[in-house]
ZADO-1210 file (C-alpha; in nm, 4 decimals, padded with zeros to 6 digits):
<atoms>
<atom x="06.4869" y="08.4136" z="11.2496" code="MET" pos="1"/>
<atom x="06.6260" y="08.0611" z="11.2327" code="LYS" pos="2"/>
<atom x="06.5023" y="08.0135" z="10.8762" code="SER" pos="3"/>
<atom x="06.6424" y="08.3508" z="10.7661" code="ASN" pos="4"/>
<atom x="06.9802" y="08.2839" z="10.9252" code="LEU" pos="5"/>
<atom x="06.9996" y="07.9447" z="10.7572" code="GLY" pos="6"/>
<atom x="06.9269" y="08.0978" z="10.4175" code="LEU" pos="7"/>
<atom x="07.1755" y="08.3845" z="10.4537" code="ILE" pos="8"/>
<atom x="07.4477" y="08.1417" z="10.5620" code="MET" pos="9"/>
<atom x="07.3862" y="07.9427" z="10.2452" code="GLN" pos="10"/>
<atom x="07.4244" y="08.2641" z="10.0463" code="HIS" pos="11"/>
<atom x="07.7468" y="08.3633" z="10.2262" code="ILE" pos="12"/>
<atom x="07.8930" y="08.0182" z="10.1578" code="LYS" pos="13"/>
<atom x="07.8193" y="08.0624" z="09.7871" code="GLY" pos="14"/>
<atom x="07.5372" y="07.8116" z="09.7678" code="ARG" pos="15"/>
<atom x="07.2169" y="07.8755" z="09.5739" code="ARG" pos="16"/>
<atom x="06.9208" y="07.9665" z="09.7916" code="ILE" pos="17"/>
<atom x="06.5671" y="07.8453" z="09.7072" code="PRO" pos="18"/>
<atom x="06.3876" y="08.0072" z="09.4156" code="SER" pos="19"/>
<atom x="06.1996" y="08.3138" z="09.5310" code="GLY" pos="20"/>
<atom x="06.4065" y="08.3659" z="09.8456" code="ALA" pos="21"/>
<atom x="06.6471" y="08.5929" z="09.6611" code="ASP" pos="22"/>
<atom x="06.3703" y="08.8527" z="09.6351" code="ALA" pos="23"/>
<atom x="06.3992" y="08.8861" z="10.0122" code="TYR" pos="24"/>
<atom x="06.7785" y="08.8970" z="10.0250" code="LEU" pos="25"/>
<atom x="06.7740" y="09.2398" z="10.1892" code="GLY" pos="26"/>
<atom x="06.5584" y="09.1009" z="10.4699" code="ASP" pos="27"/>
<atom x="06.7919" y="08.8044" z="10.5099" code="LEU" pos="28"/>
<atom x="07.0867" y="09.0419" z="10.5492" code="TRP" pos="29"/>
<atom x="06.8887" y="09.2514" z="10.8018" code="ASP" pos="30"/>
<atom x="06.8345" y="08.9370" z="11.0075" code="THR" pos="31"/>
<atom x="07.2024" y="08.8482" z="10.9869" code="PHE" pos="32"/>
<atom x="07.3116" y="09.1978" z="11.0935" code="PHE" pos="33"/>
<atom x="07.0980" y="09.1679" z="11.4083" code="LEU" pos="34"/>
<atom x="07.3348" y="08.8891" z="11.5120" code="MET" pos="35"/>
<atom x="07.6602" y="09.0045" z="11.3475" code="VAL" pos="36"/>
<atom x="07.6753" y="09.3858" z="11.3139" code="PRO" pos="37"/>
<atom x="08.0000" y="09.3969" z="11.1150" code="LEU" pos="38"/>
<atom x="08.1443" y="09.1759" z="10.8412" code="ILE" pos="39"/>
<atom x="08.4804" y="09.1916" z="10.6684" code="SER" pos="40"/>
<atom x="08.5506" y="09.1046" z="10.3069" code="THR" pos="41"/>
<atom x="08.7624" y="09.2045" z="10.0078" code="THR" pos="42"/>
<atom x="08.6760" y="09.3878" z="09.6890" code="PHE" pos="43"/>
<atom x="08.7628" y="09.0689" z="09.5008" code="ALA" pos="44"/>
<atom x="08.4720" y="08.8845" z="09.6649" code="SER" pos="45"/>
<atom x="08.2290" y="09.1658" z="09.7466" code="VAL" pos="46"/>
<atom x="08.0463" y="09.1294" z="09.4135" code="ASP" pos="47"/>
<atom x="07.9506" y="08.7720" z="09.5053" code="ARG" pos="48"/>
<atom x="07.8847" y="08.8452" z="09.8714" code="LEU" pos="49"/>
<atom x="07.6505" y="09.1383" z="09.8018" code="LEU" pos="50"/>
<atom x="07.4979" y="08.9906" z="09.4865" code="ASP" pos="51"/>
<atom x="07.1268" y="09.0611" z="09.4767" code="GLY" pos="52"/>
<atom x="07.1379" y="09.3741" z="09.6923" code="LEU" pos="53"/>
<atom x="07.0293" y="09.7018" z="09.5363" code="GLY" pos="54"/>
<atom x="07.1250" y="10.0656" z="09.5737" code="GLN" pos="55"/>
<atom x="07.1754" y="10.1838" z="09.9356" code="GLU" pos="56"/>
<atom x="07.0840" y="09.8401" z="10.0690" code="ALA" pos="57"/>
<atom x="07.3491" y="09.8452" z="10.3447" code="ILE" pos="58"/>
<atom x="07.3975" y="10.1189" z="10.6022" code="GLY" pos="59"/>
<atom x="07.7698" y="10.1720" z="10.6219" code="TRP" pos="60"/>
<atom x="08.0697" y="10.0766" z="10.4096" code="LEU" pos="61"/>
<atom x="08.4183" y="10.1196" z="10.5575" code="ILE" pos="62"/>
<atom x="08.7044" y="10.0886" z="10.3082" code="VAL" pos="63"/>
<atom x="09.0567" y="10.0503" z="10.4473" code="ASP" pos="64"/>
<atom x="09.3751" y="10.0977" z="10.2406" code="GLU" pos="65"/>
<atom x="09.1604" y="10.2723" z="09.9810" code="ALA" pos="66"/>
<atom x="09.4675" y="10.4264" z="09.8186" code="GLY" pos="67"/>
<atom x="09.5556" y="10.0803" z="09.6842" code="GLN" pos="68"/>
<atom x="09.2092" y="10.0031" z="09.5447" code="ALA" pos="69"/>
<atom x="09.1293" y="10.0643" z="09.1777" code="THR" pos="70"/>
<atom x="08.8277" y="10.2926" z="09.1209" code="PRO" pos="71"/>
<atom x="08.6226" y="10.0202" z="08.9508" code="GLN" pos="72"/>
<atom x="08.6747" y="09.7753" z="09.2375" code="SER" pos="73"/>
<atom x="08.4811" y="09.9960" z="09.4784" code="GLY" pos="74"/>
<atom x="08.1883" y="10.0991" z="09.2595" code="VAL" pos="75"/>
<atom x="07.9509" y="09.8146" z="09.3442" code="GLY" pos="76"/>
<atom x="08.0090" y="09.8309" z="09.7199" code="ALA" pos="77"/>
<atom x="07.9748" y="10.2110" z="09.7331" code="VAL" pos="78"/>
<atom x="07.6570" y="10.1999" z="09.5205" code="TRP" pos="79"/>
<atom x="07.5007" y="09.9520" z="09.7642" code="ARG" pos="80"/>
<atom x="07.5809" y="10.1724" z="10.0673" code="SER" pos="81"/>
<atom x="07.3961" y="10.4654" z="10.2191" code="ARG" pos="82"/>
<atom x="07.7151" y="10.6016" z="10.3758" code="ARG" pos="83"/>
<atom x="08.0806" y="10.5273" z="10.3042" code="ALA" pos="84"/>
<atom x="08.3902" y="10.5952" z="10.5140" code="LEU" pos="85"/>
<atom x="08.6923" y="10.5824" z="10.2825" code="ILE" pos="86"/>
<atom x="09.0286" y="10.5507" z="10.4614" code="ILE" pos="87"/>
<atom x="09.3614" y="10.5462" z="10.2831" code="GLY" pos="88"/>
<atom x="09.6632" y="10.7364" z="10.1629" code="ASP" pos="89"/>
<atom x="09.7145" y="10.8139" z="09.7933" code="PRO" pos="90"/>
<atom x="10.0781" y="10.8976" z="09.8697" code="LEU" pos="91"/>
<atom x="10.1621" y="10.5402" z="09.9636" code="GLN" pos="92"/>
<atom x="10.1384" y="10.2370" z="09.7332" code="ILE" pos="93"/>
<atom x="09.9321" y="10.3013" z="09.4201" code="GLU" pos="94"/>
<atom x="09.6726" y="10.0539" z="09.2876" code="PRO" pos="95"/>
<atom x="09.8043" y="09.7685" z="09.0764" code="VAL" pos="96"/>
<atom x="09.6707" y="09.8023" z="08.7218" code="ALA" pos="97"/>
<atom x="09.6797" y="09.4764" z="08.5252" code="THR" pos="98"/>
<atom x="09.5398" y="09.6116" z="08.1973" code="ALA" pos="99"/>
<atom x="09.7973" y="09.7615" z="07.9561" code="PRO" pos="100"/>
<atom x="09.8282" y="10.1381" z="08.0044" code="THR" pos="101"/>
<atom x="09.7827" y="10.2089" z="07.6328" code="GLY" pos="102"/>
<atom x="09.4577" y="10.0101" z="07.6229" code="LEU" pos="103"/>
<atom x="09.3199" y="10.1854" z="07.9319" code="VAL" pos="104"/>
<atom x="09.4029" y="10.5284" z="07.7910" code="ARG" pos="105"/>
<atom x="09.2473" y="10.4412" z="07.4558" code="ALA" pos="106"/>
<atom x="08.9224" y="10.3310" z="07.6242" code="ILE" pos="107"/>
<atom x="08.9166" y="10.6466" z="07.8393" code="CYS" pos="108"/>
<atom x="08.9800" y="10.8684" z="07.5374" code="THR" pos="109"/>
<atom x="08.7012" y="10.6996" z="07.3393" code="SER" pos="110"/>
<atom x="08.4602" y="10.7791" z="07.6256" code="ARG" pos="111"/>
<atom x="08.5937" y="11.1324" z="07.6842" code="ASP" pos="112"/>
<atom x="08.7212" y="11.0355" z="08.0301" code="VAL" pos="113"/>
<atom x="09.0486" y="11.1665" z="08.1744" code="HIS" pos="114"/>
<atom x="09.2574" y="10.8536" z="08.2554" code="PRO" pos="115"/>
<atom x="09.4582" y="11.0140" z="08.5361" code="ASP" pos="116"/>
<atom x="09.1397" y="11.1194" z="08.7185" code="ILE" pos="117"/>
<atom x="08.9336" y="10.8023" z="08.6731" code="TRP" pos="118"/>
<atom x="09.1732" y="10.5138" z="08.6048" code="SER" pos="119"/>
<atom x="09.4453" y="10.3323" z="08.7978" code="ALA" pos="120"/>
<atom x="09.7270" y="10.3643" z="08.8798" code="PRO" pos="121"/>
<atom x="09.6902" y="10.7432" z="08.9125" code="LYS" pos="122"/>
<atom x="09.3323" y="10.7158" z="09.0400" code="ALA" pos="123"/>
<atom x="09.2075" y="10.5064" z="09.3305" code="SER" pos="124"/>
<atom x="08.9005" y="10.4729" z="09.5503" code="VAL" pos="125"/>
<atom x="09.0775" y="10.7191" z="09.7821" code="GLN" pos="126"/>
<atom x="09.1471" y="10.9875" z="09.5202" code="THR" pos="127"/>
<atom x="08.7834" y="10.9787" z="09.4058" code="LEU" pos="128"/>
<atom x="08.6633" y="11.0057" z="09.7664" code="ALA" pos="129"/>
<atom x="08.8982" y="11.3000" z="09.8173" code="ASP" pos="130"/>
<atom x="08.7589" y="11.4681" z="09.5056" code="ALA" pos="131"/>
<atom x="08.4027" y="11.4281" z="09.6370" code="ALA" pos="132"/>
<atom x="08.4849" y="11.5527" z="09.9874" code="SER" pos="133"/>
<atom x="08.3436" y="11.8865" z="10.1061" code="HIS" pos="134"/>
<atom x="08.6370" y="11.9271" z="10.3478" code="LEU" pos="135"/>
<atom x="08.9809" y="11.9271" z="10.1894" code="VAL" pos="136"/>
<atom x="09.3404" y="12.0115" z="10.2729" code="ALA" pos="137"/>
<atom x="09.5957" y="12.1257" z="10.0166" code="ALA" pos="138"/>
<atom x="09.9357" y="11.9553" z="10.0211" code="LEU" pos="139"/>
<atom x="10.2328" y="12.0939" z="09.8318" code="GLY" pos="140"/>
<atom x="10.2752" y="12.4170" z="09.6410" code="GLU" pos="141"/>
<atom x="10.2247" y="12.5426" z="09.2873" code="GLY" pos="142"/>
<atom x="10.1942" y="12.2744" z="09.0208" code="MET" pos="143"/>
<atom x="10.2494" y="11.9967" z="09.2771" code="THR" pos="144"/>
<atom x="09.9534" y="12.0977" z="09.4970" code="THR" pos="145"/>
<atom x="09.6987" y="11.8234" z="09.5560" code="ARG" pos="146"/>
<atom x="09.3770" y="11.8349" z="09.7515" code="GLU" pos="147"/>
<atom x="09.2930" y="11.5509" z="09.9863" code="ILE" pos="148"/>
<atom x="08.9859" y="11.4892" z="10.2000" code="GLY" pos="149"/>
<atom x="08.9781" y="11.5017" z="10.5780" code="LEU" pos="150"/>
<atom x="09.3468" y="11.4552" z="10.6688" code="PRO" pos="151"/>
<atom x="09.4657" y="11.2696" z="10.9790" code="LEU" pos="152"/>
<atom x="09.7846" y="11.4659" z="11.0376" code="LEU" pos="153"/>
<atom x="09.8999" y="11.3488" z="11.3807" code="VAL" pos="154"/>
<atom x="10.1687" y="11.0855" z="11.3218" code="HIS" pos="155"/>
<atom x="10.2344" y="10.8474" z="11.6114" code="ARG" pos="156"/>
<atom x="10.4081" y="10.5466" z="11.4586" code="ARG" pos="157"/>
<atom x="10.7581" y="10.6571" z="11.3644" code="CYS" pos="158"/>
<atom x="11.0499" y="10.8232" z="11.5354" code="GLN" pos="159"/>
<atom x="11.2785" y="11.0556" z="11.3442" code="ASP" pos="160"/>
<atom x="11.4290" y="11.0479" z="11.0861" code="PRO" pos="161"/>
<atom x="11.1482" y="10.8376" z="10.9338" code="MET" pos="162"/>
<atom x="10.8868" y="11.0966" z="11.0300" code="PHE" pos="163"/>
<atom x="11.0859" y="11.3868" z="10.8844" code="SER" pos="164"/>
<atom x="11.1543" y="11.2022" z="10.5575" code="ILE" pos="165"/>
<atom x="10.7862" y="11.1156" z="10.5146" code="SER" pos="166"/>
<atom x="10.6640" y="11.4620" z="10.6152" code="ASN" pos="167"/>
<atom x="10.9039" y="11.6293" z="10.3731" code="GLU" pos="168"/>
<atom x="10.8509" y="11.4157" z="10.0623" code="ILE" pos="169"/>
<atom x="10.4772" y="11.3463" z="10.0887" code="ALA" pos="170"/>
<atom x="10.2852" y="11.5751" z="10.3232" code="TYR" pos="171"/>
<atom x="10.4237" y="11.9232" z="10.2715" code="GLY" pos="172"/>
<atom x="10.5444" y="11.9503" z="10.6310" code="GLY" pos="173"/>
<atom x="10.1854" y="11.9511" z="10.7618" code="LEU" pos="174"/>
<atom x="10.2079" y="11.6424" z="10.9831" code="MET" pos="175"/>
<atom x="10.2363" y="11.6766" z="11.3599" code="VAL" pos="176"/>
<atom x="10.4801" y="11.4446" z="11.5355" code="HIS" pos="177"/>
<atom x="10.3543" y="11.2645" z="11.8462" code="ALA" pos="178"/>
<atom x="10.6014" y="10.9768" z="11.8912" code="PRO" pos="179"/>
<atom x="10.6148" y="10.7239" z="12.1702" code="GLY" pos="180"/>
<atom x="10.9155" y="10.5656" z="12.3418" code="ASP" pos="181"/>
<atom x="11.2245" y="10.6032" z="12.1178" code="PRO" pos="182"/>
<atom x="11.4140" y="10.3060" z="12.2648" code="TYR" pos="183"/>
<atom x="11.5171" y="10.0418" z="12.0115" code="SER" pos="184"/>
<atom x="11.6906" y="09.7181" z="12.1058" code="ALA" pos="185"/>
<atom x="11.8044" y="09.6811" z="11.7443" code="ILE" pos="186"/>
<atom x="11.9359" y="10.0368" z="11.7365" code="GLY" pos="187"/>
<atom x="12.1225" y="09.9785" z="12.0614" code="GLU" pos="188"/>
<atom x="12.2717" y="09.6529" z="11.9300" code="ALA" pos="189"/>
<atom x="12.4141" y="09.8380" z="11.6276" code="LEU" pos="190"/>
<atom x="12.5126" y="10.1508" z="11.8179" code="GLN" pos="191"/>
<atom x="12.8848" y="10.0754" z="11.8171" code="SER" pos="192"/>
<atom x="12.8689" y="10.0853" z="11.4369" code="TRP" pos="193"/>
<atom x="12.5997" y="10.3485" z="11.3777" code="PHE" pos="194"/>
<atom x="12.4812" y="10.6121" z="11.6276" code="PRO" pos="195"/>
<atom x="12.1274" y="10.5744" z="11.4963" code="GLY" pos="196"/>
<atom x="11.9462" y="10.5373" z="11.1662" code="SER" pos="197"/>
<atom x="12.1940" y="10.5520" z="10.8799" code="ALA" pos="198"/>
<atom x="12.2561" y="10.5230" z="10.5062" code="TRP" pos="199"/>
<atom x="12.5064" y="10.2409" z="10.4589" code="ILE" pos="200"/>
<atom x="12.6950" y="10.3264" z="10.1407" code="ASP" pos="201"/>
<atom x="12.7633" y="09.9988" z="09.9597" code="VAL" pos="202"/>
<atom x="12.9320" y="10.0720" z="09.6283" code="ARG" pos="203"/>
<atom x="12.8818" y="09.8143" z="09.3578" code="SER" pos="204"/>
<atom x="12.7882" y="09.8042" z="08.9913" code="SER" pos="205"/>
<atom x="12.5019" y="09.5550" z="08.9899" code="SER" pos="206"/>
<atom x="12.2043" y="09.5957" z="08.7612" code="GLU" pos="207"/>
<atom x="11.9483" y="09.4981" z="09.0297" code="LYS" pos="208"/>
<atom x="12.0641" y="09.2426" z="09.2910" code="TRP" pos="209"/>
<atom x="12.3937" y="09.3288" z="09.4555" code="SER" pos="210"/>
<atom x="12.5704" y="09.0464" z="09.6476" code="PRO" pos="211"/>
<atom x="12.7681" y="09.3142" z="09.8337" code="LYS" pos="212"/>
<atom x="12.4440" y="09.4583" z="09.9696" code="GLU" pos="213"/>
<atom x="12.3359" y="09.1068" z="10.0664" code="GLY" pos="214"/>
<atom x="12.6648" y="09.0608" z="10.2540" code="GLU" pos="215"/>
<atom x="12.6046" y="09.3872" z="10.4395" code="ALA" pos="216"/>
<atom x="12.2553" y="09.2744" z="10.5447" code="VAL" pos="217"/>
<atom x="12.3785" y="08.9391" z="10.6751" code="VAL" pos="218"/>
<atom x="12.6671" y="09.1089" z="10.8584" code="THR" pos="219"/>
<atom x="12.4215" y="09.3413" z="11.0332" code="LEU" pos="220"/>
<atom x="12.1994" y="09.0467" z="11.1248" code="MET" pos="221"/>
<atom x="12.4979" y="08.8577" z="11.2663" code="ASN" pos="222"/>
<atom x="12.5823" y="09.1645" z="11.4727" code="LYS" pos="223"/>
<atom x="12.2289" y="09.1602" z="11.6140" code="LEU" pos="224"/>
<atom x="12.2685" y="08.7928" z="11.7057" code="ALA" pos="225"/>
<atom x="12.6037" y="08.8631" z="11.8767" code="GLU" pos="226"/>
<atom x="12.4338" y="09.1319" z="12.0832" code="GLN" pos="227"/>
<atom x="12.1691" y="08.8887" z="12.2036" code="GLY" pos="228"/>
<atom x="11.8794" y="08.9975" z="11.9815" code="ILE" pos="229"/>
<atom x="11.6313" y="08.7129" z="11.9300" code="SER" pos="230"/>
<atom x="11.3479" y="08.7040" z="11.6764" code="LYS" pos="231"/>
<atom x="11.4002" y="09.0678" z="11.5775" code="PRO" pos="232"/>
<atom x="11.1102" y="09.2935" z="11.4868" code="SER" pos="233"/>
<atom x="11.2675" y="09.3641" z="11.1496" code="LEU" pos="234"/>
<atom x="11.1560" y="09.4054" z="10.7892" code="TYR" pos="235"/>
<atom x="11.4044" y="09.3810" z="10.5025" code="ILE" pos="236"/>
<atom x="11.2533" y="09.5666" z="10.2092" code="ILE" pos="237"/>
<atom x="11.3512" y="09.6478" z="09.8502" code="SER" pos="238"/>
<atom x="11.1829" y="09.8461" z="09.5727" code="PRO" pos="239"/>
<atom x="11.2515" y="09.5595" z="09.3302" code="PHE" pos="240"/>
<atom x="11.1161" y="09.2039" z="09.3260" code="ARG" pos="241"/>
<atom x="11.4404" y="09.0549" z="09.1896" code="GLU" pos="242"/>
<atom x="11.6381" y="09.2052" z="09.4771" code="VAL" pos="243"/>
<atom x="11.3838" y="09.0882" z="09.7372" code="ALA" pos="244"/>
<atom x="11.3715" y="08.7321" z="09.6019" code="ASP" pos="245"/>
<atom x="11.7502" y="08.6901" z="09.5843" code="LYS" pos="246"/>
<atom x="11.7998" y="08.8561" z="09.9205" code="LEU" pos="247"/>
<atom x="11.5507" y="08.6178" z="10.0822" code="ARG" pos="248"/>
<atom x="11.7382" y="08.3180" z="09.9397" code="ALA" pos="249"/>
<atom x="12.0736" y="08.4685" z="10.0408" code="TYR" pos="250"/>
<atom x="11.9625" y="08.5176" z="10.4019" code="ILE" pos="251"/>
<atom x="11.8263" y="08.1635" z="10.4268" code="LEU" pos="252"/>
<atom x="12.1472" y="08.0168" z="10.2837" code="LYS" pos="253"/>
<atom x="12.3689" y="08.2239" z="10.5160" code="SER" pos="254"/>
<atom x="12.2426" y="08.0468" z="10.8290" code="GLY" pos="255"/>
<atom x="12.2031" y="08.3749" z="11.0195" code="VAL" pos="256"/>
<atom x="11.8434" y="08.3061" z="11.1226" code="LEU" pos="257"/>
<atom x="11.9418" y="08.0256" z="11.3610" code="GLY" pos="258"/>
<atom x="12.1555" y="08.2501" z="11.5842" code="PRO" pos="259"/>
<atom x="11.8677" y="08.5016" z="11.5827" code="LEU" pos="260"/>
<atom x="11.6473" y="08.2494" z="11.7592" code="GLY" pos="261"/>
<atom x="11.4416" y="08.1330" z="11.4611" code="ILE" pos="262"/>
<atom x="11.4248" y="07.7538" z="11.4525" code="ASP" pos="263"/>
<atom x="11.4895" y="07.5664" z="11.1291" code="SER" pos="264"/>
<atom x="11.1215" y="07.4806" z="11.0734" code="ARG" pos="265"/>
<atom x="11.0211" y="07.8472" z="11.0901" code="SER" pos="266"/>
<atom x="11.3023" y="08.0054" z="10.8903" code="GLN" pos="267"/>
<atom x="11.1407" y="07.9871" z="10.5462" code="LYS" pos="268"/>
<atom x="10.8173" y="08.1342" z="10.6838" code="LYS" pos="269"/>
<atom x="11.0110" y="08.4084" z="10.8644" code="TRP" pos="270"/>
<atom x="11.1903" y="08.4996" z="10.5432" code="ALA" pos="271"/>
<atom x="10.8630" y="08.5084" z="10.3497" code="GLU" pos="272"/>
<atom x="10.7020" y="08.7333" z="10.6121" code="ASP" pos="273"/>
<atom x="10.9993" y="08.9642" z="10.6757" code="HIS" pos="274"/>
<atom x="11.1769" y="08.9990" z="10.3399" code="VAL" pos="275"/>
<atom x="10.9975" y="09.1384" z="10.0354" code="GLY" pos="276"/>
<atom x="10.9140" y="09.4333" z="09.8152" code="THR" pos="277"/>
<atom x="10.7790" y="09.7624" z="09.9436" code="VAL" pos="278"/>
<atom x="10.4355" y="09.6707" z="09.8082" code="HIS" pos="279"/>
<atom x="10.4060" y="09.3647" z="10.0324" code="THR" pos="280"/>
<atom x="10.4564" y="09.5650" z="10.3535" code="PHE" pos="281"/>
<atom x="10.1883" y="09.8300" z="10.3058" code="GLN" pos="282"/>
<atom x="09.9935" y="09.8617" z="10.6322" code="GLY" pos="283"/>
<atom x="10.2543" y="09.6762" z="10.8417" code="LYS" pos="284"/>
<atom x="10.5105" y="09.8017" z="11.0915" code="GLU" pos="285"/>
<atom x="10.8248" y="09.6796" z="11.2684" code="ALA" pos="286"/>
<atom x="11.0810" y="09.8167" z="11.5093" code="GLU" pos="287"/>
<atom x="11.3451" y="09.8409" z="11.2353" code="ALA" pos="288"/>
<atom x="11.3711" y="09.8336" z="10.8573" code="VAL" pos="289"/>
<atom x="11.6633" y="09.7501" z="10.6313" code="PHE" pos="290"/>
<atom x="11.5843" y="09.9189" z="10.2975" code="LEU" pos="291"/>
<atom x="11.8003" y="09.7411" z="10.0387" code="VAL" pos="292"/>
<atom x="11.8095" y="09.9460" z="09.7189" code="LEU" pos="293"/>
<atom x="11.9930" y="09.7432" z="09.4529" code="GLY" pos="294"/>
<atom x="12.0160" y="09.8920" z="09.0990" code="ALA" pos="295"/>
<atom x="12.3575" y="10.0366" z="09.1791" code="SER" pos="296"/>
<atom x="12.5051" y="10.0380" z="08.8279" code="ALA" pos="297"/>
<atom x="12.5452" y="10.3792" z="08.6637" code="GLU" pos="298"/>
<atom x="12.3341" y="10.2692" z="08.3652" code="GLU" pos="299"/>
<atom x="12.0375" y="10.1719" z="08.5910" code="LYS" pos="300"/>
<atom x="11.9439" y="10.5369" z="08.6347" code="ARG" pos="301"/>
<atom x="11.5989" y="10.4628" z="08.4925" code="GLY" pos="302"/>
<atom x="11.5214" y="10.2087" z="08.7650" code="SER" pos="303"/>
<atom x="11.6356" y="10.4491" z="09.0358" code="ARG" pos="304"/>
<atom x="11.4342" y="10.7351" z="08.8908" code="ASN" pos="305"/>
<atom x="11.1263" y="10.5109" z="08.8773" code="TRP" pos="306"/>
<atom x="11.1618" y="10.4311" z="09.2483" code="ALA" pos="307"/>
<atom x="11.2297" y="10.7925" z="09.3468" code="GLY" pos="308"/>
<atom x="11.0098" y="10.9684" z="09.0924" code="GLY" pos="309"/>
<atom x="10.7106" y="10.9818" z="09.3299" code="THR" pos="310"/>
<atom x="10.7053" y="10.9783" z="09.7112" code="PRO" pos="311"/>
<atom x="10.5079" y="10.6540" z="09.7307" code="ASN" pos="312"/>
<atom x="10.7811" y="10.3887" z="09.7541" code="ILE" pos="313"/>
<atom x="11.0145" y="10.5716" z="09.9937" code="LEU" pos="314"/>
<atom x="10.7181" y="10.6953" z="10.1991" code="ASN" pos="315"/>
<atom x="10.5896" y="10.3415" z="10.2556" code="VAL" pos="316"/>
<atom x="10.9349" y="10.1922" z="10.3162" code="ALA" pos="317"/>
<atom x="11.0411" y="10.4590" z="10.5666" code="ALA" pos="318"/>
<atom x="10.7173" y="10.4568" z="10.7645" code="THR" pos="319"/>
<atom x="10.7212" y="10.0798" z="10.8186" code="ARG" pos="320"/>
<atom x="11.0029" y="10.1460" z="11.0675" code="ALA" pos="321"/>
<atom x="10.8897" y="10.2622" z="11.4101" code="LYS" pos="322"/>
<atom x="11.2330" y="10.3163" z="11.5661" code="LYS" pos="323"/>
<atom x="11.5250" y="10.2936" z="11.3211" code="VAL" pos="324"/>
<atom x="11.5906" y="10.2560" z="10.9498" code="ILE" pos="325"/>
<atom x="11.9065" y="10.1532" z="10.7674" code="TYR" pos="326"/>
<atom x="11.9203" y="10.2307" z="10.3959" code="VAL" pos="327"/>
<atom x="12.1657" y="10.0007" z="10.2185" code="ILE" pos="328"/>
<atom x="12.2782" y="10.1009" z="09.8706" code="GLY" pos="329"/>
<atom x="12.5020" y="10.3113" z="09.6471" code="HIS" pos="330"/>
<atom x="12.4772" y="10.6574" z="09.8030" code="TYR" pos="331"/>
<atom x="12.6228" y="10.8592" z="09.5159" code="GLN" pos="332"/>
<atom x="12.3804" y="10.7139" z="09.2618" code="HIS" pos="333"/>
<atom x="12.0642" y="10.6875" z="09.4746" code="TRP" pos="334"/>
<atom x="12.0927" y="11.0241" z="09.6495" code="SER" pos="335"/>
<atom x="12.0228" y="11.1883" z="09.3131" code="ARG" pos="336"/>
<atom x="11.7114" y="10.9773" z="09.2459" code="ALA" pos="337"/>
<atom x="11.4151" y="11.2046" z="09.3175" code="GLY" pos="338"/>
<atom x="11.2816" y="11.1838" z="09.6731" code="VAL" pos="339"/>
<atom x="11.5778" y="10.9747" z="09.7893" code="PHE" pos="340"/>
<atom x="11.7616" y="11.3072" z="09.8181" code="ALA" pos="341"/>
<atom x="11.5533" y="11.3636" z="10.1322" code="SER" pos="342"/>
<atom x="11.6708" y="11.0357" z="10.2818" code="ALA" pos="343"/>
<atom x="12.0279" y="11.1387" z="10.1981" code="ALA" pos="344"/>
<atom x="11.9984" y="11.4662" z="10.3908" code="THR" pos="345"/>
<atom x="11.8200" y="11.3117" z="10.6919" code="ASN" pos="346"/>
<atom x="12.0507" y="11.0123" z="10.7454" code="LEU" pos="347"/>
<atom x="12.4125" y="10.9786" z="10.8530" code="ASP" pos="348"/>
<atom x="12.6231" y="10.8317" z="10.5721" code="ILE" pos="349"/>
<atom x="12.8468" y="10.5364" z="10.6622" code="VAL" pos="350"/>
<atom x="13.0860" y="10.3855" z="10.4079" code="ARG" pos="351"/>
<atom x="13.0744" y="10.0053" z="10.3803" code="TRP" pos="352"/>
<atom x="13.2648" y="09.7903" z="10.4560" code="PRO" pos="353"/>
<atom x="13.3421" y="09.9467" z="10.7906" code="LEU" pos="354"/>
<atom x="13.7018" y="10.0170" z="10.8838" code="SER" pos="355"/>
<atom x="13.8623" y="09.7257" z="11.0620" code="GLU" pos="356"/>
<atom x="13.8817" y="09.9235" z="11.3886" code="GLU" pos="357"/>
<atom x="13.5074" y="09.9983" z="11.3930" code="ILE" pos="358"/>
<atom x="13.4051" y="09.6521" z="11.2724" code="ALA" pos="359"/>
<atom x="13.5764" y="09.4840" z="11.5675" code="THR" pos="360"/>
<atom x="13.3881" y="09.6901" z="11.8258" code="GLU" pos="361"/>
</atoms>
């Protein structure tokens, strides 16, 4: 046992094990699993970690966030497993495909493979698991119907309107709402301005980053500080990297984080952890979300249609918020951008800046 454990630890650390010992790698892993029944790794390192193991060498593989994983990234791990439990949501963030789309499609065509079925970003470990599942549920109607595997339809994280937006744009109304306590300290702090979740209509003509939207965010954060909120459970999210980066810098420069109870040494880290693109918040949750849209200029219709063309971005952004969400952006332009029409119908619309009478409350 001691010898086997020593050898497997060398392997896990990436060191070469003695010649001949690799023939018994399966036995070394069996010894290790007697002591440590579960290990965690990433697809980026699983090829090195499981190097030397053959088909069905491990008992169970559990894949989390499988909707974000490219099909090829999971092949080796699935092949080495006797059973696989694939958990994810293809209607949230899609896999990131680094190879040029034209090249991928050309390779698929040359091999008589349908790129949307077998290649990212349309395909993922989750979509292939769904296709192989004996139990399926159909979401949507007509041409938009898609079959998914065993669905977990009881939603416990979000209050309305986040639940209703998500259920409408992504899950065909099939989800069951089982929310917890609706109380929100952030919602209460902003209640004199907004009765609840709201779309804050900031009209500007910026191509991506809008300073007016940044001003609105900082004003809301100052309001939270005035109401005694400290270290808020808050994510500030945008569909676009340029908006997220400039918003992060704008918040840090404004000095609002100090009054919110975040000391100067922690402010940069707080901004990195709490301000970013939709993609960086997959799998996370907070009491409140500020969804800062940007791309408010009339001619940026293409950017808006990209963000609203599928349910993924709005679905992820909305469901990060457990209690309240505040959408900040040009209502007239964004409410016509695909699935953002659902957010428009489920949220109260408030024109920004607020009237002087309301703003002084």
